[in-house]
N, C-alpha and C positions, 0 to 999 in steps of 0.2 A: 868347853866349846858348845855352842848352840847345836841342837839337833837338826836345825834347818840350815842348809847351805845357802849362800848368797843367791845362787842360781834358782833355788826353789821359789824365790819371790818374783822372778821375771814374769811379766804379763804373758799370757798365752801367745799373743801375736808376735812376741819376741823371744820365744822359747824353743826355736827350731834349729839353732846353730849346731853344726856337726860336732864342734868341740865341746860345747857346754849346754846345749839345749836339752832340757829334761823331756821334751816331746819328740826328740829325734832318737828313736830306738837303735839306729845304726851308728850313732856317734860315740864320742869318747866319754860322755857323761861327766865332764869335769865338775867337781864340787869343791867350793872354797869356803873357808870359815875364818873368823877372827881367832888369833892366838896372841892375845895381848895387843901390842901395837903393830904386829905383823899379821899378814893373812897367810893361810896354809892350805895347800891342796896336796893330797897324797894320790899317787897314780901308779898302778902296776901295769906296765906295758905288756901286751900279749906277744907271744912268740912271732907273730906275723908283722909286728911293728919293727921289723928288722931293716938295718942298713947293710951291714956286712955281718957275717956270722958272729953272734955274741953281743952285738951293739944295736942301740936304738936308732931308728931313722930320724934324721935331723928335722924333718918337716913336722913330725909329731912333737918334738921338743919345742919347736917354734909355736905350735898350736897351744901347747900347755902354757907358755909364756903369754900368748895372746889372750886366751880365754880367762886364765886366772887374773890377768891384769885388768881386763874390762870388768870382771866381777868385783875385784877389789876397788876399782874406781867407783862403781855403783855403791858399794857398801860404805866407802869413805864419804861419798856425797851425803848419804843418809846420816852418817855420824856427824858430819859437819853441821847438818841442820838439826841435830839432836832429836831424831825421830826414828822409829822402827822401819825396817824394810817392807813391812806389810802395809804401811801407810800410803795414802794417795796425796799428791799425784806420784806416779811411778817415776823413778830416776833410773834410766838405763843408759849405758855407755857403749860406744863402738870404737874400734881402733882407727885413729888418725895416722899413727906412726908406730911401727914395730921395729925394734932393733934387737938382734940376737947375736951374741958372741959365744962360740963353742970353744971351751977351754980344754976339755978332755973328752975322749969317747965315753959315751954313757952306756953302761952295761945293761943288757937284757937280763931278766930274771930276778931283779930286785925292785922293791917299791921305791919310787922316786918321791922326793919331797920338793914341792915348789913353794917358795916363800916370797913374800912381797912386802914392800914398805911404800907408803905414800911419800913422794918427793915434793909434790906441789898440788894445790887446788887453787885454781884461778878461774872464777866464773864457771863456764860450762866445760872447762878443760881440767883433767886430772892427769898427772904424770906419776907413773908407778915404776919403781925399780924392783927387779926380781932376780932370783937365782934358783937353780935346780941342783939338788944334791942326790947322789947315789952312794949308799954306804957311807954317808957323812962327808963325802968329797964333792965340792962344787964342780960341776961339769959344764954348766951353761949359766950365762948371765944375760939379762935382757932389760929392756925398757919399753914401756908402752905409754904412748900419749893417747889418752882416751877422751872423746868428746861426747857430751850428752846428746842422746837421741831427741830430735824435736818432738814436741807433744803431738804433732799431727801424725807421727808414725806409730804412736803407742795407742792401742785401743783394743 
């Protein structure tokens, strides 16, 4: 895997997200990388990311799907254009639709693995399918429809 996460390449103007913005010191600091044809994010929830004793808050899980999905969409767009994420112009994506299904309670105290695959790239839209595992068991599945940020908002 590359030493740089997808999110490390976001322009400063778009690096403040609570979930994945490297410039947001209070946020989750989600980091995503290619792992073959899938993307991968590892995340260890803190004890205060609690829903009920012993289990992760569902909003955090949705945030992981959201931010890992938009990061994967961005990286996929660069791959589709056969260029590096450091190249200009910047390709940054935001969520148009987020769907999350909770299959099992997600335990606290274990590192979560968030994986994603590109389902579709069509113009400025990328559809990403994702799943979260804890101890090798899928606890959450999701889908993100991401749209490319207009050039006027990147700067």
